[in-house]
C-alpha positions as CSV (number, residue, x, y, z in Angstrom):
1,M,0.0,0.0,0.0
2,A,2.9,2.4,0.8
3,S,4.5,1.7,-2.5
4,L,1.2,2.3,-4.3
5,E,0.8,5.7,-2.5
6,S,4.4,6.6,-3.4
7,A,3.8,5.8,-7.1
8,R,0.7,8.0,-7.1
9,S,2.6,10.8,-5.5
10,T,5.4,10.5,-8.0
11,R,2.9,10.6,-10.9
12,A,1.2,13.7,-9.4
13,A,4.5,15.4,-9.0
14,D,5.5,14.6,-12.6
15,R,2.2,16.1,-13.9
16,A,2.8,19.2,-11.8
17,S,6.3,19.6,-13.1
18,A,5.3,19.1,-16.7
19,S,2.6,21.7,-16.5
20,G,4.7,24.2,-14.7
21,A,2.3,24.5,-11.8
22,T,4.1,25.2,-8.6
23,A,1.3,25.7,-6.1
24,G,-1.5,23.4,-7.2
25,I,-4.2,24.0,-9.8
26,D,-6.4,27.0,-9.5
27,K,-7.9,29.6,-11.9
28,G,-4.9,31.9,-11.5
29,S,-2.3,29.3,-12.2
30,I,-4.2,28.1,-15.4
31,S,-4.1,31.7,-16.8
32,A,-0.4,32.1,-15.8
33,R,0.5,28.9,-17.5
34,L,-1.3,29.9,-20.7
35,D,0.3,33.4,-20.8
36,R,3.9,32.1,-20.6
37,L,3.5,29.8,-23.6
38,P,5.9,30.8,-26.5
39,A,4.5,31.3,-30.0
40,T,5.0,27.9,-31.5
41,R,3.2,26.1,-34.4
42,A,0.7,24.6,-31.9
43,I,-0.4,28.1,-30.8
44,W,-0.6,29.4,-34.3
45,K,-2.6,26.4,-35.4
46,L,-5.3,27.3,-32.9
47,V,-5.3,30.8,-34.2
48,L,-5.5,29.5,-37.8
49,L,-8.5,27.3,-37.1
50,L,-10.4,30.1,-35.5
51,S,-9.4,32.4,-38.3
52,L,-10.8,30.0,-40.9
53,G,-14.1,30.1,-39.0
54,F,-13.9,33.9,-39.1
55,F,-13.3,33.8,-42.9
56,F,-16.6,32.1,-43.5
57,E,-18.4,34.3,-41.1
58,L,-17.2,37.5,-42.8
59,Y,-18.0,36.0,-46.2
60,D,-21.6,35.6,-45.0
61,L,-21.7,39.0,-43.3
62,L,-20.1,41.1,-46.0
63,Y,-21.7,39.8,-49.2
64,T,-24.6,42.1,-48.5
65,G,-23.2,45.1,-50.4
66,Y,-21.9,43.1,-53.3
67,V,-25.1,41.2,-54.1
68,A,-27.3,44.3,-53.6
69,P,-27.1,45.4,-57.3
70,G,-28.1,41.9,-58.3
71,L,-31.1,41.9,-55.9
72,V,-32.2,45.2,-57.5
73,K,-31.6,43.8,-61.0
74,S,-33.7,40.8,-60.2
75,G,-36.6,43.0,-59.1
76,I,-36.7,41.7,-55.5
77,L,-35.4,44.9,-54.0
78,T,-35.2,48.6,-54.9
79,P,-32.2,50.9,-54.5
80,T,-34.1,53.3,-52.2
81,T,-37.6,53.4,-50.6
82,P,-40.3,56.0,-50.7
83,G,-40.5,56.1,-46.8
84,L,-37.6,56.3,-44.3
85,F,-38.3,52.8,-43.0
86,G,-39.5,51.0,-46.1
87,T,-38.7,47.3,-46.2
88,S,-38.7,46.8,-50.0
89,G,-35.3,48.3,-50.6
90,I,-31.6,47.5,-50.0
91,A,-31.8,49.3,-46.7
92,G,-34.5,46.8,-45.5
93,F,-32.2,43.9,-46.5
94,I,-29.3,45.4,-44.6
95,A,-31.5,46.2,-41.6
96,A,-32.8,42.6,-41.5
97,L,-29.2,41.3,-41.2
98,F,-28.3,43.7,-38.5
99,S,-31.6,43.1,-36.6
100,G,-30.6,39.4,-36.5
101,L,-27.1,40.4,-35.4
102,F,-28.5,42.5,-32.6
103,V,-30.7,39.7,-31.3
104,G,-27.8,37.2,-31.7
105,T,-25.4,39.3,-29.7
106,I,-27.6,40.8,-27.0
107,A,-29.9,37.9,-26.3
108,C,-27.6,34.9,-27.1
109,G,-24.2,36.1,-26.1
110,F,-24.5,34.3,-22.8
111,L,-24.6,31.0,-24.6
112,A,-20.8,30.8,-24.9
113,D,-20.4,31.7,-21.2
114,R,-22.8,28.9,-20.2
115,F,-22.1,26.1,-22.7
116,G,-18.5,26.8,-23.7
117,R,-16.7,28.4,-26.5
118,R,-16.2,25.3,-28.5
119,A,-19.8,24.1,-28.8
120,I,-21.3,27.5,-29.6
121,F,-18.6,28.2,-32.2
122,T,-19.7,25.0,-34.0
123,W,-23.5,25.2,-33.8
124,S,-23.8,28.9,-34.5
125,M,-21.9,28.4,-37.8
126,L,-24.3,25.6,-38.8
127,W,-27.2,27.8,-37.9
128,Y,-26.4,30.7,-40.2
129,V,-25.2,28.4,-43.1
130,A,-28.6,26.7,-43.0
131,A,-30.5,30.0,-42.9
132,N,-28.6,31.4,-45.8
133,T,-29.2,28.3,-47.9
134,V,-33.0,28.7,-47.4
135,M,-32.7,32.4,-48.2
136,V,-31.2,31.7,-51.6
137,F,-34.5,30.3,-52.8
138,Q,-36.7,33.3,-51.8
139,D,-38.3,35.5,-54.6
140,G,-39.9,38.2,-52.5
141,A,-38.5,40.9,-50.2
142,A,-40.4,39.6,-47.1
143,G,-39.0,36.0,-47.3
144,L,-35.5,37.3,-48.2
145,N,-35.5,39.7,-45.2
146,F,-36.8,37.1,-42.8
147,W,-34.2,34.5,-43.6
148,R,-31.5,37.2,-43.6
149,F,-32.6,38.0,-40.1
150,V,-32.4,34.4,-39.0
151,S,-29.0,34.1,-40.6
152,G,-27.9,37.3,-38.7
153,M,-28.7,35.7,-35.4
154,G,-26.2,32.9,-35.9
155,I,-23.6,35.2,-37.2
156,G,-24.0,37.5,-34.2
157,V,-23.4,34.7,-31.8
158,E,-20.4,33.5,-33.8
159,L,-18.8,36.9,-33.9
160,V,-18.8,37.2,-30.1
161,T,-17.7,33.6,-29.6
162,I,-14.7,33.7,-31.9
163,G,-13.4,36.9,-30.3
164,T,-13.8,35.5,-26.8
165,Y,-12.3,32.1,-27.7
166,L,-9.3,33.7,-29.3
167,S,-8.6,36.1,-26.5
168,E,-8.6,33.2,-24.0
169,L,-6.4,30.8,-26.0
170,A,-3.7,33.3,-27.1
171,P,-0.9,34.1,-24.6
172,R,-0.9,37.8,-23.6
173,H,2.4,38.6,-25.4
174,L,0.9,37.8,-28.8
175,R,-2.8,38.5,-28.2
176,G,-2.8,41.5,-30.5
177,R,-0.9,39.7,-33.3
178,A,-3.3,36.7,-33.0
179,F,-6.2,39.0,-33.7
180,A,-4.3,40.6,-36.5
181,V,-3.7,37.2,-38.1
182,C,-7.3,36.2,-37.5
183,Q,-8.6,39.3,-39.2
184,T,-6.1,39.1,-42.0
185,I,-7.4,35.6,-42.9
186,G,-11.0,36.6,-42.2
187,F,-10.9,39.7,-44.4
188,T,-9.5,37.7,-47.4
189,A,-13.3,36.9,-47.7
190,V,-13.8,40.5,-49.0
191,P,-11.8,40.3,-52.3
192,I,-13.1,36.8,-52.8
193,V,-16.8,37.7,-52.4
194,A,-16.2,40.9,-54.4
195,Y,-14.6,38.9,-57.3
196,L,-17.3,36.2,-57.2
197,S,-19.9,39.0,-57.3
198,Y,-18.1,40.7,-60.2
199,L,-18.2,37.4,-62.1
200,L,-21.7,36.2,-61.1
201,V,-24.0,39.0,-60.1
202,P,-24.4,40.5,-63.6
203,N,-25.2,37.0,-65.0
204,A,-27.4,34.0,-64.3
205,P,-25.3,30.8,-64.6
206,Y,-27.5,27.8,-65.4
207,G,-30.6,30.0,-65.1
208,L,-30.0,30.9,-61.5
209,D,-29.5,34.5,-60.6
210,G,-25.8,35.3,-59.9
211,W,-26.5,36.7,-56.4
212,R,-27.9,33.3,-55.4
213,W,-24.7,31.6,-56.5
214,V,-22.6,34.1,-54.4
215,V,-24.7,33.2,-51.3
216,L,-24.7,29.4,-52.0
217,L,-20.9,29.3,-52.3
218,G,-20.5,30.6,-48.8
219,G,-22.3,27.5,-47.6
220,V,-19.1,25.5,-48.1
221,S,-18.2,26.5,-44.6
222,A,-20.6,23.7,-43.4
223,L,-18.1,21.2,-44.7
224,F,-15.4,22.5,-42.3
225,V,-17.6,22.6,-39.2
226,W,-16.8,19.2,-37.8
227,Y,-13.2,19.5,-38.7
228,F,-13.0,22.7,-36.7
229,R,-14.7,21.1,-33.7
230,R,-12.4,18.1,-33.8
231,N,-9.2,20.1,-33.7
232,L,-10.1,22.9,-31.2
233,P,-9.8,22.4,-27.5
234,E,-12.2,24.0,-25.1
235,S,-10.8,27.2,-23.5
236,P,-8.9,26.2,-20.3
237,R,-9.8,29.7,-18.9
238,W,-13.5,29.0,-19.4
239,L,-13.2,25.4,-17.9
240,A,-11.4,26.8,-14.9
241,G,-14.0,29.5,-14.5
242,Q,-16.7,26.8,-14.4
243,G,-14.8,25.0,-11.6
244,R,-13.8,22.2,-13.9
245,L,-10.1,22.5,-12.9
246,D,-9.1,19.0,-13.7
247,E,-10.4,19.3,-17.3
248,A,-8.7,22.7,-17.6
249,D,-5.4,21.2,-16.4
250,A,-5.8,18.2,-18.8
251,V,-6.4,20.4,-21.8
252,L,-3.6,22.8,-20.9
253,S,-1.2,20.0,-20.1
254,R,-1.7,18.5,-23.6
255,L,-1.1,21.9,-25.2
256,E,2.0,22.5,-23.0
257,A,3.5,19.1,-24.0
258,T,3.0,19.9,-27.7
259,V,4.4,23.4,-27.4
260,E,7.4,22.1,-25.4
261,R,8.3,19.6,-28.1
262,Q,8.2,22.3,-30.8
263,Y,10.0,24.8,-28.6
264,G,12.9,22.4,-28.1
265,R,13.6,23.2,-24.5
266,A,11.8,23.5,-21.1
267,L,9.0,26.0,-21.0
268,P,9.6,29.2,-19.0
269,A,8.2,29.1,-15.5
270,P,4.8,30.7,-15.2
271,G,4.7,34.2,-13.8
272,P,2.9,35.1,-10.7
273,A,-0.8,34.4,-10.9
274,D,-3.0,37.6,-11.0
275,P,-6.1,37.5,-8.9
276,V,-9.1,36.1,-10.8
277,T,-12.6,37.5,-10.6
278,Q,-14.4,34.6,-8.9
279,K,-18.0,35.3,-9.9
280,S,-19.6,37.9,-12.1
281,G,-23.1,38.6,-13.4
282,F,-24.7,41.0,-15.8
283,A,-25.0,43.6,-13.1
284,D,-21.2,43.7,-12.6
285,M,-21.0,45.4,-16.0
286,W,-22.5,48.5,-14.4
287,K,-20.1,48.6,-11.4
288,P,-16.5,50.1,-11.3
289,P,-14.3,49.5,-13.2
290,Y,-16.6,48.1,-15.9
291,R,-19.3,50.7,-15.9
292,K,-17.1,53.3,-17.7
293,R,-15.8,50.7,-20.1
294,T,-19.3,49.6,-20.9
295,I,-20.5,53.1,-21.6
296,M,-17.5,53.8,-23.7
297,L,-17.9,50.6,-25.8
298,V,-21.7,51.2,-26.3
299,L,-21.0,54.7,-27.6
300,F,-18.1,53.4,-29.7
301,H,-20.2,50.7,-31.3
302,I,-23.1,53.0,-32.1
303,F,-20.9,55.2,-34.2
304,Q,-18.1,53.0,-35.5
305,T,-20.7,50.9,-37.4
306,I,-21.8,53.9,-39.4
307,G,-18.2,54.3,-40.6
308,F,-17.4,50.7,-41.3
309,F,-20.6,49.4,-42.8
310,G,-21.6,52.7,-44.2
311,F,-18.8,52.2,-46.7
312,A,-18.5,48.4,-46.9
313,N,-22.2,47.7,-47.5
314,W,-22.9,50.7,-49.7
315,V,-19.9,51.3,-51.9
316,P,-21.2,49.5,-55.0
317,T,-24.5,51.4,-54.7
318,L,-22.7,54.7,-54.0
319,L,-20.6,54.3,-57.1
320,V,-23.7,53.5,-59.2
321,K,-25.3,56.6,-57.8
322,Q,-22.3,58.6,-59.1
323,G,-22.9,57.3,-62.6
324,V,-20.7,54.2,-62.6
325,T,-22.2,51.1,-64.3
326,V,-23.1,48.1,-62.2
327,T,-20.3,46.0,-63.8
328,S,-17.7,48.8,-63.4
329,S,-18.7,49.4,-59.8
330,L,-18.3,45.7,-58.9
331,L,-14.9,45.8,-60.7
332,Y,-13.8,48.8,-58.6
333,T,-15.0,47.2,-55.4
334,T,-13.2,44.0,-56.2
335,V,-9.9,45.9,-56.5
336,I,-10.7,47.9,-53.3
337,G,-11.6,44.6,-51.6
338,L,-8.1,43.3,-52.3
339,A,-6.9,45.7,-49.6
340,A,-9.2,44.3,-46.9
341,P,-6.8,41.6,-45.5
342,L,-3.9,44.1,-45.8
343,G,-5.2,46.3,-43.0
344,P,-4.8,43.8,-40.2
345,L,-1.7,42.4,-41.9
346,L,-0.1,45.8,-41.7
347,G,-1.5,46.0,-38.2
348,Y,0.4,42.8,-37.2
349,A,3.6,45.0,-37.0
350,I,2.0,47.3,-34.5
351,A,-0.5,45.1,-32.7
352,D,1.6,44.4,-29.6
353,R,3.7,47.6,-29.8
354,F,1.1,50.4,-29.5
355,E,-1.9,50.9,-27.3
356,R,-5.1,49.7,-29.0
357,K,-7.0,52.9,-28.2
358,H,-4.4,55.0,-29.9
359,V,-4.5,53.0,-33.0
360,I,-8.3,53.2,-33.1
361,V,-8.2,57.0,-32.7
362,C,-5.6,57.5,-35.5
363,M,-7.4,55.3,-38.0
364,A,-10.7,56.9,-37.3
365,A,-9.1,60.3,-38.2
366,V,-7.8,58.7,-41.5
367,N,-11.3,57.4,-42.2
368,I,-12.8,60.9,-41.9
369,V,-10.3,62.6,-44.3
370,A,-10.3,59.8,-46.9
371,G,-14.1,59.5,-46.9
372,L,-14.7,63.2,-47.5
373,L,-12.2,63.1,-50.4
374,F,-13.8,59.9,-51.8
375,S,-17.2,61.7,-52.1
376,Q,-15.6,64.3,-54.4
377,V,-13.6,62.3,-56.9
378,R,-14.8,60.7,-60.1
379,S,-11.7,59.2,-61.8
380,A,-11.1,55.4,-61.5
381,G,-7.7,55.9,-60.0
382,A,-8.8,58.2,-57.3
383,I,-11.9,56.1,-56.5
384,V,-9.7,52.9,-56.1
385,T,-6.9,54.7,-54.2
386,L,-9.2,56.3,-51.6
387,G,-11.3,53.2,-51.4
388,V,-8.2,51.2,-50.5
389,V,-7.3,53.8,-47.8
390,L,-10.8,53.6,-46.3
391,T,-10.7,49.8,-46.3
392,L,-7.2,49.7,-44.7
393,A,-8.2,52.2,-42.0
394,A,-11.5,50.5,-41.2
395,N,-10.0,47.0,-41.0
396,I,-7.1,48.2,-38.7
397,I,-9.8,49.6,-36.5
398,S,-11.7,46.3,-36.7
399,F,-8.9,44.1,-35.5
400,S,-7.9,46.6,-32.9
401,Y,-11.3,46.9,-31.2
402,H,-12.0,43.2,-31.5
403,T,-8.9,42.6,-29.4
404,Y,-9.6,45.6,-27.1
405,Q,-13.2,44.9,-26.1
406,Q,-12.3,41.3,-25.2
407,E,-9.6,42.5,-22.8
408,L,-11.9,44.8,-20.8
409,Y,-14.1,42.1,-19.0
410,P,-13.4,39.1,-16.8
411,T,-13.7,35.5,-18.2
412,A,-16.9,34.8,-16.3
413,I,-18.9,37.4,-18.2
414,R,-16.6,38.1,-21.2
415,A,-18.9,36.7,-23.9
416,R,-22.2,38.2,-22.6
417,A,-20.6,41.5,-21.8
418,V,-19.0,41.8,-25.2
419,G,-22.2,40.6,-26.7
420,F,-24.1,43.3,-25.0
421,V,-21.8,46.2,-26.0
422,Y,-21.4,44.7,-29.5
423,S,-25.1,44.5,-30.0
424,W,-25.3,48.3,-30.1
425,S,-23.4,48.3,-33.3
426,R,-26.0,46.0,-34.8
427,L,-28.8,48.2,-33.6
428,S,-27.0,51.2,-35.0
429,A,-26.6,49.5,-38.3
430,V,-30.3,48.8,-38.5
431,F,-31.2,52.4,-38.2
432,S,-28.2,53.9,-40.0
433,S,-28.9,51.9,-43.1
434,F,-32.2,53.6,-43.4
435,V,-30.6,57.0,-42.6
436,I,-27.9,56.4,-45.3
437,A,-30.5,55.5,-47.9
438,F,-32.5,58.6,-47.0
439,T,-29.3,60.8,-47.0
440,L,-28.2,59.3,-50.4
441,R,-31.6,60.2,-51.9
442,E,-31.8,63.7,-50.5
443,F,-28.2,64.8,-50.3
444,G,-26.2,62.5,-52.6
445,V,-22.9,60.7,-52.0
446,T,-21.3,63.8,-50.3
447,G,-24.1,63.9,-47.7
448,V,-23.5,60.2,-46.9
449,F,-19.8,60.8,-46.2
450,V,-20.4,63.9,-44.1
451,F,-22.8,61.8,-42.0
452,I,-20.0,59.1,-41.7
453,A,-17.4,61.7,-40.8
454,G,-19.5,63.0,-37.9
455,A,-19.9,59.4,-36.6
456,M,-16.2,58.7,-36.7
457,S,-15.5,62.0,-34.9
458,L,-17.6,60.7,-32.0
459,V,-15.6,57.4,-32.1
460,I,-12.4,59.5,-31.5
461,V,-14.0,61.3,-28.5
462,A,-15.3,58.1,-26.9
463,I,-12.2,56.0,-27.1
464,G,-9.7,58.8,-26.7
465,L,-11.2,60.1,-23.5
466,M,-12.6,57.0,-21.8
467,G,-10.5,54.0,-23.0
468,P,-8.1,52.4,-20.5
469,R,-4.7,51.1,-21.5
470,T,-4.3,47.3,-21.9
471,L,-1.0,46.7,-23.8
472,G,1.0,43.8,-22.5
473,K,-1.2,43.1,-19.5
474,S,-2.8,39.8,-18.6
475,L,-6.6,39.5,-19.0
476,E,-6.9,39.0,-15.2
477,S,-5.0,42.2,-14.3
478,I,-7.0,44.3,-16.8
479,S,-10.2,43.0,-15.1
480,H,-9.3,44.6,-11.8
């Protein structure tokens, strides 16, 4: 019996040594062990898998603007509507998507906190792929908008889950770069969907409207769902937060063993464990230090959406309004779309060197200047050049705030808190799409970009005055 106990003690000591734990397993030690991991292939593989999921998500999210001319051409939608909130136009289609995103983020963001990052990542993807497939076969505005709403719910949940998942798996020294890589891969969906739209939307291959082909091709993501699920571990931080410390230790130990083999030497010792928020609920978002952060992010999301989607979803229609043909506008936007993944790729160089808030403020200022100039030019070269600048600025903002907002809340409420603040961007997009349609009709393209410039000015004020610093800090230390 003594020898059996001795063997058990030896095995336990070996496990503790392999994992780097020095004082038993608790929530703080799990986080400290994660944060000390070097950037080996095993870590980047996790980033890649989540990035591929983000690619398909952005494909489904951003095809809206590119298929809009095709929906008008087919007679299902109209470019503008007689009333401010008419549902028969492009604005109604955009509003349906963002209404679904709003419900998905504000009402369903808690799902990843309750059931885990891995499960919700998988099932929300299946949800929106199925809804988009049904939407393809709609011939009226009502059916089209309803299924776009249902699809938006799944995309909304997925957006929150991927950001939460990635922030918890990436060690703190490469969190910004991990988001930059994720967004670089994700935003390659933009030139791809733009090019497919250029090829397909003006035509009807095999008698099926081109816009329907663009939507159907996005459904290929369903083929990858189970592959993603099989190769992604659950977040050790989430498991530890649920009190499932043995499972968290087992998942992390397997990852540590793989990383150590690739690293070629013993892993560095974990740093001191920062205090972990033990229990949080929705009400904690409105208590210090989170209250100020919540207010800041709500204001930020209300106005940043106008700048991002005001250009991304409307650029083909804006160009047509300026007298450019449908085919030429789609060609221009295809070229502009090539810049989409370059924004976060350029941001990779600064992601973990400069404060996120400072990057957001600077790029918002670039957006204002480039947008106002874009509204005044007519030559193809100027349109493409300024379109590229707008795309780069917007996507650097995007990867920066996706990293930033995930850092500002504790693990226990990260998904639901980010879902809540993020949902305001969806609600903003619902109403701003109608306002942009109205502004386009009454004040032209210049009026639209003046409206966008005002919104981005408020982004600068909110983030610049209220945003805390997070660079190089652990998630746990930022939460206190």
